[in-house]
MMTF fields as JSON, N, C-alpha, C and O atoms, coordinates in Angstrom:
{
  "mmtfVersion": "1.0.0",
  "mmtfProducer": "UNKNOWN",
  "numBonds": 299,
  "numAtoms": 300,
  "numGroups": 75,
  "numChains": 1,
  "numModels": 1,
  "chainsPerModel": [1],
  "groupsPerChain": [75],
  "chainIdList": ["A"],
  "bondAtomList": [4, 2, 8, 6, 12, 10, 16, 14, 20, 18, 24, 22, 28, 26, 32, 30, 36, 34, 40, 38, 44, 42, 48, 46, 52, 50, 56, 54, 60, 58, 64, 62, 68, 66, 72, 70, 76, 74, 80, 78, 84, 82, 88, 86, 92, 90, 96, 94, 100, 98, 104, 102, 108, 106, 112, 110, 116, 114, 120, 118, 124, 122, 128, 126, 132, 130, 136, 134, 140, 138, 144, 142, 148, 146, 152, 150, 156, 154, 160, 158, 164, 162, 168, 166, 172, 170, 176, 174, 180, 178, 184, 182, 188, 186, 192, 190, 196, 194, 200, 198, 204, 202, 208, 206, 212, 210, 216, 214, 220, 218, 224, 222, 228, 226, 232, 230, 236, 234, 240, 238, 244, 242, 248, 246, 252, 250, 256, 254, 260, 258, 264, 262, 268, 266, 272, 270, 276, 274, 280, 278, 284, 282, 288, 286, 292, 290, 296, 294],
  "bondOrderList": [1, 1, 1, 1, 1, 1, 1, 1, 1, 1, 1, 1, 1, 1, 1, 1, 1, 1, 1, 1, 1, 1, 1, 1, 1, 1, 1, 1, 1, 1, 1, 1, 1, 1, 1, 1, 1, 1, 1, 1, 1, 1, 1, 1, 1, 1, 1, 1, 1, 1, 1, 1, 1, 1, 1, 1, 1, 1, 1, 1, 1, 1, 1, 1, 1, 1, 1, 1, 1, 1, 1, 1, 1, 1],
  "groupList": [{"groupName": "MET", "atomNameList": ["N", "CA", "C", "O"], "elementList": ["N", "C", "C", "O"], "formalChargeList": [0, 0, 0, 0], "bondAtomList": [1, 0, 2, 1, 3, 2], "bondOrderList": [1, 1, 2], "singleLetterCode": "M", "chemCompType": "L-PEPTIDE LINKING"}, {"groupName": "ALA", "atomNameList": ["N", "CA", "C", "O"], "elementList": ["N", "C", "C", "O"], "formalChargeList": [0, 0, 0, 0], "bondAtomList": [1, 0, 2, 1, 3, 2], "bondOrderList": [1, 1, 2], "singleLetterCode": "A", "chemCompType": "L-PEPTIDE LINKING"}, {"groupName": "ASP", "atomNameList": ["N", "CA", "C", "O"], "elementList": ["N", "C", "C", "O"], "formalChargeList": [0, 0, 0, 0], "bondAtomList": [1, 0, 2, 1, 3, 2], "bondOrderList": [1, 1, 2], "singleLetterCode": "D", "chemCompType": "L-PEPTIDE LINKING"}, {"groupName": "LEU", "atomNameList": ["N", "CA", "C", "O"], "elementList": ["N", "C", "C", "O"], "formalChargeList": [0, 0, 0, 0], "bondAtomList": [1, 0, 2, 1, 3, 2], "bondOrderList": [1, 1, 2], "singleLetterCode": "L", "chemCompType": "L-PEPTIDE LINKING"}, {"groupName": "GLY", "atomNameList": ["N", "CA", "C", "O"], "elementList": ["N", "C", "C", "O"], "formalChargeList": [0, 0, 0, 0], "bondAtomList": [1, 0, 2, 1, 3, 2], "bondOrderList": [1, 1, 2], "singleLetterCode": "G", "chemCompType": "PEPTIDE LINKING"}, {"groupName": "LYS", "atomNameList": ["N", "CA", "C", "O"], "elementList": ["N", "C", "C", "O"], "formalChargeList": [0, 0, 0, 0], "bondAtomList": [1, 0, 2, 1, 3, 2], "bondOrderList": [1, 1, 2], "singleLetterCode": "K", "chemCompType": "L-PEPTIDE LINKING"}, {"groupName": "PHE", "atomNameList": ["N", "CA", "C", "O"], "elementList": ["N", "C", "C", "O"], "formalChargeList": [0, 0, 0, 0], "bondAtomList": [1, 0, 2, 1, 3, 2], "bondOrderList": [1, 1, 2], "singleLetterCode": "F", "chemCompType": "L-PEPTIDE LINKING"}, {"groupName": "ILE", "atomNameList": ["N", "CA", "C", "O"], "elementList": ["N", "C", "C", "O"], "formalChargeList": [0, 0, 0, 0], "bondAtomList": [1, 0, 2, 1, 3, 2], "bondOrderList": [1, 1, 2], "singleLetterCode": "I", "chemCompType": "L-PEPTIDE LINKING"}, {"groupName": "VAL", "atomNameList": ["N", "CA", "C", "O"], "elementList": ["N", "C", "C", "O"], "formalChargeList": [0, 0, 0, 0], "bondAtomList": [1, 0, 2, 1, 3, 2], "bondOrderList": [1, 1, 2], "singleLetterCode": "V", "chemCompType": "L-PEPTIDE LINKING"}, {"groupName": "CYS", "atomNameList": ["N", "CA", "C", "O"], "elementList": ["N", "C", "C", "O"], "formalChargeList": [0, 0, 0, 0], "bondAtomList": [1, 0, 2, 1, 3, 2], "bondOrderList": [1, 1, 2], "singleLetterCode": "C", "chemCompType": "L-PEPTIDE LINKING"}, {"groupName": "SER", "atomNameList": ["N", "CA", "C", "O"], "elementList": ["N", "C", "C", "O"], "formalChargeList": [0, 0, 0, 0], "bondAtomList": [1, 0, 2, 1, 3, 2], "bondOrderList": [1, 1, 2], "singleLetterCode": "S", "chemCompType": "L-PEPTIDE LINKING"}, {"groupName": "GLN", "atomNameList": ["N", "CA", "C", "O"], "elementList": ["N", "C", "C", "O"], "formalChargeList": [0, 0, 0, 0], "bondAtomList": [1, 0, 2, 1, 3, 2], "bondOrderList": [1, 1, 2], "singleLetterCode": "Q", "chemCompType": "L-PEPTIDE LINKING"}, {"groupName": "THR", "atomNameList": ["N", "CA", "C", "O"], "elementList": ["N", "C", "C", "O"], "formalChargeList": [0, 0, 0, 0], "bondAtomList": [1, 0, 2, 1, 3, 2], "bondOrderList": [1, 1, 2], "singleLetterCode": "T", "chemCompType": "L-PEPTIDE LINKING"}, {"groupName": "PRO", "atomNameList": ["N", "CA", "C", "O"], "elementList": ["N", "C", "C", "O"], "formalChargeList": [0, 0, 0, 0], "bondAtomList": [1, 0, 2, 1, 3, 2], "bondOrderList": [1, 1, 2], "singleLetterCode": "P", "chemCompType": "L-PEPTIDE LINKING"}, {"groupName": "TRP", "atomNameList": ["N", "CA", "C", "O"], "elementList": ["N", "C", "C", "O"], "formalChargeList": [0, 0, 0, 0], "bondAtomList": [1, 0, 2, 1, 3, 2], "bondOrderList": [1, 1, 2], "singleLetterCode": "W", "chemCompType": "L-PEPTIDE LINKING"}, {"groupName": "ARG", "atomNameList": ["N", "CA", "C", "O"], "elementList": ["N", "C", "C", "O"], "formalChargeList": [0, 0, 0, 0], "bondAtomList": [1, 0, 2, 1, 3, 2], "bondOrderList": [1, 1, 2], "singleLetterCode": "R", "chemCompType": "L-PEPTIDE LINKING"}, {"groupName": "TYR", "atomNameList": ["N", "CA", "C", "O"], "elementList": ["N", "C", "C", "O"], "formalChargeList": [0, 0, 0, 0], "bondAtomList": [1, 0, 2, 1, 3, 2], "bondOrderList": [1, 1, 2], "singleLetterCode": "Y", "chemCompType": "L-PEPTIDE LINKING"}, {"groupName": "GLU", "atomNameList": ["N", "CA", "C", "O"], "elementList": ["N", "C", "C", "O"], "formalChargeList": [0, 0, 0, 0], "bondAtomList": [1, 0, 2, 1, 3, 2], "bondOrderList": [1, 1, 2], "singleLetterCode": "E", "chemCompType": "L-PEPTIDE LINKING"}],
  "groupTypeList": [0, 1, 2, 3, 4, 5, 3, 3, 3, 4, 6, 4, 7, 8, 0, 8, 8, 3, 4, 9, 3, 3, 3, 3, 1, 10, 11, 3, 12, 4, 5, 8, 13, 14, 6, 4, 15, 3, 13, 4, 2, 7, 16, 7, 17, 15, 4, 10, 14, 15, 6, 16, 6, 13, 3, 4, 12, 10, 3, 8, 8, 10, 8, 8, 3, 10, 3, 3, 3, 14, 3, 6, 1, 15, 15],
  "groupIdList": [1, 2, 3, 4, 5, 6, 7, 8, 9, 10, 11, 12, 13, 14, 15, 16, 17, 18, 19, 20, 21, 22, 23, 24, 25, 26, 27, 28, 29, 30, 31, 32, 33, 34, 35, 36, 37, 38, 39, 40, 41, 42, 43, 44, 45, 46, 47, 48, 49, 50, 51, 52, 53, 54, 55, 56, 57, 58, 59, 60, 61, 62, 63, 64, 65, 66, 67, 68, 69, 70, 71, 72, 73, 74, 75],
  "secStructList": [7, 2, 2, 2, 2, 2, 2, 2, 2, 2, 2, 2, 2, 2, 2, 2, 2, 2, 2, 2, 2, 2, 2, 2, 2, 2, 2, 2, 6, 6, 1, 1, 1, 1, 1, 1, 1, 7, 6, 6, 7, 5, 7, 7, 3, 3, 6, 6, 3, 3, 7, 7, 5, 7, 6, 6, 6, 2, 2, 2, 2, 2, 2, 2, 2, 2, 2, 2, 2, 2, 2, 2, 2, 7, 7],
  "xCoordList": [0.915, -0.027, 0.871, 0.782, 1.764, 3.106, 3.236, 2.82, 3.914, 4.067, 3.369, 3.72, 1.729, 0.54, 1.282, 1.986, 1.024, 0.914, 2.128, 2.085, 2.97, 4.35, 3.72, 2.937, 4.079, 3.734, 2.02, 1.898, 1.054, 0.458, 1.081, 1.126, 1.657, 2.371, 3.436, 3.786, 4.191, 4.801, 4.164, 4.199, 2.985, 2.277, 1.797, 1.919, 1.35, 0.656, 1.81, 1.604, 3.506, 4.153, 4.107, 3.658, 4.41, 4.469, 3.351, 3.325, 2.687, 1.223, 0.883, 0.363, 1.415, 1.88, 3.003, 3.127, 3.891, 5.134, 4.539, 4.769, 3.898, 3.118, 2.399, 2.877, 1.556, 0.739, 1.325, 1.061, 1.933, 3.55, 3.447, 2.879, 4.316, 5.268, 3.973, 4.468, 2.585, 2.131, 1.349, 0.81, 1.519, 1.38, 2.174, 2.069, 3.631, 4.734, 4.415, 4.356, 4.182, 3.993, 3.346, 3.764, 2.093, 0.75, 1.918, 2.118, 2.356, 2.577, 3.709, 3.415, 5.117, 5.986, 5.202, 5.643, 3.853, 3.258, 3.825, 4.374, 3.668, 4.437, 6.058, 6.759, 6.64, 7.667, 9.044, 10.129, 8.647, 9.762, 9.211, 8.033, 9.174, 8.568, 9.232, 8.719, 10.22, 10.186, 10.155, 10.794, 9.104, 8.562, 7.479, 7.067, 7.19, 6.065, 6.009, 4.911, 7.271, 6.915, 8.289, 9.123, 8.763, 10.494, 10.319, 9.243, 11.148, 11.471, 10.483, 11.099, 9.369, 9.418, 7.975, 7.329, 7.203, 6.453, 4.724, 4.813, 4.047, 2.972, 2.085, 1.478, 1.599, 0.87, 0.052, 0.434, -1.345, -2.011, -3.4, -3.869, -3.782, -4.972, -5.279, -4.71, -6.876, -8.16, -8.596, -8.554, -9.122, -10.621, -10.119, -9.163, -11.66, -11.898, -11.487, -12.074, -10.57, -9.689, -8.523, -7.714, -8.24, -7.004, -6.443, -6.924, -5.26, -4.349, -3.423, -3.353, -2.495, -1.656, -0.759, -1.504, 0.5, 0.873, 2.45, 3.024, 2.98, 4.088, 5.349, 6.268, 4.61, 6.032, 7.678, 8.333, 8.525, 9.667, 9.265, 10.032, 8.692, 8.556, 8.553, 9.035, 7.904, 7.646, 8.991, 9.07, 10.009, 10.939, 12.606, 13.615, 12.435, 13.094, 12.989, 13.734, 11.186, 10.815, 11.673, 12.788, 11.009, 11.326, 13.847, 14.993, 13.514, 15.074, 16.009, 17.022, 15.523, 15.716, 15.367, 16.163, 14.18, 13.942, 13.97, 13.671, 14.592, 15.163, 16.399, 16.664, 17.645, 18.821, 18.716, 19.501, 17.65, 17.461, 17.021, 17.119, 16.509, 15.389, 17.27, 17.954, 17.792, 18.767, 20.149, 20.73, 20.475, 21.356, 20.479, 21.194, 19.559, 19.423, 18.829, 18.17, 19.041, 18.97, 20.303, 20.449, 21.092, 22.722, 23.372, 24.17, 22.266, 22.825, 22.695, 23.344],
  "yCoordList": [-1.012, 0.013, 1.085, 2.058, 1.03, 2.146, 2.561, 3.613, 1.474, 2.039, 2.375, 2.818, 2.228, 2.811, 4.14, 4.867, 4.439, 5.891, 7.008, 8.239, 6.291, 7.575, 7.226, 7.969, 5.989, 6.121, 7.245, 7.672, 7.572, 8.547, 9.543, 10.448, 9.722, 11.182, 11.605, 12.743, 10.982, 10.842, 11.354, 12.502, 10.93, 10.886, 12.725, 13.707, 12.947, 14.601, 15.065, 16.006, 14.851, 16.034, 16.052, 17.082, 15.298, 15.135, 16.149, 16.609, 16.116, 16.608, 18.338, 19.244, 18.238, 20.1, 20.45, 21.66, 19.719, 20.61, 20.382, 21.483, 19.673, 19.735, 21.397, 22.339, 21.435, 22.593, 23.77, 24.643, 23.97, 24.631, 25.298, 26.259, 24.252, 24.843, 24.862, 25.019, 24.789, 25.257, 26.511, 27.171, 26.615, 28.66, 29.473, 30.466, 28.565, 29.938, 29.816, 30.82, 28.056, 28.357, 29.366, 30.292, 29.464, 30.599, 32.227, 33.343, 31.286, 33.463, 33.973, 34.997, 32.956, 33.175, 33.794, 34.72, 33.021, 33.207, 34.509, 35.471, 34.404, 35.757, 36.285, 36.655, 36.431, 36.523, 35.736, 36.29, 34.168, 33.437, 33.578, 33.409, 33.742, 33.727, 32.631, 32.589, 31.677, 30.924, 29.546, 28.625, 29.5, 28.131, 28.585, 29.622, 26.979, 27.025, 27.234, 27.121, 27.57, 28.157, 27.737, 28.572, 26.354, 25.32, 24.94, 24.42, 25.061, 24.034, 22.703, 21.791, 22.426, 20.966, 21.141, 20.575, 22.228, 22.24, 22.378, 22.481, 22.333, 21.592, 22.718, 22.749, 24.057, 24.838, 25.018, 25.714, 24.326, 24.456, 25.242, 25.045, 26.238, 27.356, 27.479, 27.825, 26.907, 27.107, 27.89, 27.903, 28.728, 29.396, 30.077, 30.846, 29.297, 29.585, 27.937, 27.562, 27.16, 26.383, 26.315, 27.0, 25.672, 25.942, 24.157, 23.392, 24.239, 22.632, 23.017, 24.137, 22.968, 23.418, 21.967, 21.44, 20.952, 20.022, 20.569, 21.105, 20.507, 21.306, 20.339, 20.344, 19.3, 18.12, 18.361, 17.339, 19.592, 20.093, 21.024, 21.936, 21.454, 21.499, 20.547, 20.792, 19.365, 18.17, 17.35, 16.636, 17.226, 16.986, 17.433, 16.75, 18.624, 19.798, 19.258, 18.994, 19.353, 19.18, 17.574, 17.549, 16.415, 15.322, 15.713, 15.795, 15.731, 15.727, 16.428, 15.878, 17.752, 18.397, 17.636, 17.803, 16.822, 16.345, 14.705, 14.174, 14.01, 12.464, 12.805, 12.204, 14.585, 14.696, 14.822, 14.134, 15.814, 16.311, 14.869, 14.981, 13.451, 12.357, 11.724, 11.463, 11.577, 10.446, 11.152, 10.518, 12.379, 13.134, 12.876, 12.219, 13.124, 12.967, 11.847, 11.763, 10.637, 9.357, 8.455, 7.329, 9.271, 7.822, 7.458, 6.58, 9.16, 8.85, 7.489, 7.247],
  "zCoordList": [-0.096, -0.469, -0.301, -1.049, 0.623, 0.511, -1.153, -1.638, -1.88, -2.801, -3.531, -4.625, -3.013, -4.694, -4.033, -4.734, -2.384, -2.174, -2.716, -2.715, -3.072, -3.45, -4.639, -5.23, -5.042, -7.047, -7.312, -8.461, -6.461, -6.764, -6.418, -7.252, -5.333, -5.232, -5.906, -5.592, -6.877, -8.204, -8.428, -7.985, -9.345, -10.832, -9.936, -10.669, -8.58, -8.485, -8.799, -9.565, -8.543, -8.484, -9.943, -10.447, -10.565, -12.138, -13.209, -14.351, -12.222, -12.842, -12.499, -13.15, -11.277, -10.977, -11.625, -11.818, -12.032, -12.76, -14.084, -14.585, -15.046, -15.987, -16.007, -16.64, -15.427, -15.395, -15.227, -16.054, -14.506, -14.121, -15.556, -16.075, -15.921, -17.515, -18.441, -19.557, -18.61, -19.404, -19.456, -20.345, -17.882, -17.85, -18.29, -19.01, -17.396, -17.874, -19.639, -20.349, -20.293, -22.105, -22.183, -22.877, -21.46, -22.093, -21.975, -22.457, -21.003, -20.394, -21.99, -22.607, -22.502, -23.207, -24.574, -25.255, -24.831, -25.825, -26.622, -26.084, -27.516, -28.5, -27.403, -28.344, -26.575, -26.035, -26.91, -27.088, -27.44, -27.559, -28.957, -28.641, -30.131, -31.609, -32.387, -33.505, -32.231, -32.813, -32.446, -32.955, -31.231, -30.349, -31.355, -31.875, -31.35, -31.884, -33.455, -34.0, -34.309, -36.185, -36.15, -36.502, -35.713, -36.606, -37.68, -37.976, -38.426, -39.646, -39.472, -38.92, -39.739, -39.886, -39.974, -40.856, -38.722, -37.909, -39.577, -40.801, -39.059, -40.421, -40.454, -39.384, -41.533, -41.275, -42.36, -43.3, -42.359, -43.77, -42.903, -41.782, -44.062, -44.035, -45.337, -46.373, -44.825, -46.477, -45.78, -44.549, -46.573, -45.863, -44.862, -44.761, -43.454, -42.723, -42.037, -41.022, -42.628, -41.555, -41.303, -41.929, -40.556, -40.286, -39.389, -38.553, -40.186, -39.437, -38.855, -39.361, -38.054, -37.23, -36.903, -36.077, -37.091, -36.419, -36.055, -37.002, -35.146, -34.85, -34.331, -33.511, -35.634, -35.161, -35.521, -35.315, -36.053, -35.543, -34.32, -34.627, -33.253, -32.373, -31.172, -30.066, -31.581, -30.946, -31.002, -30.002, -31.79, -31.576, -31.446, -31.267, -31.589, -30.09, -28.256, -27.312, -28.683, -26.784, -26.514, -25.993, -26.92, -26.736, -27.222, -26.78, -27.646, -27.489, -26.327, -25.895, -25.863, -24.97, -23.466, -22.543, -23.271, -22.429, -21.954, -20.885, -23.569, -23.298, -22.398, -21.357, -23.295, -22.33, -21.33, -20.679, -20.416, -19.387, -18.423, -17.201, -19.05, -17.594, -17.978, -16.988, -19.129, -19.094, -18.19, -17.31, -18.544, -17.137, -15.572, -14.815, -15.146, -14.143, -13.79, -12.754, -14.815, -14.28, -14.055, -13.577, -14.516, -14.594, -13.072, -12.745, -11.79, -10.849, -10.16, -9.143]
}
């Protein structure tokens, strides 16, 4: 039962961190003009219809997070 409690506490901490990152990202909108507009991001606009898929941005974020997790998991 203690392991389940630790697992739930860990998930809660991760959710709080992700929520803080989302709030920070919303504050940076417009202040970091290249974020979300990298080469490889797909943006299609046809009349009133828009499609946006941040492929390049997703790859950059994935590489950065993978490197950070790899550095912290080495201990």
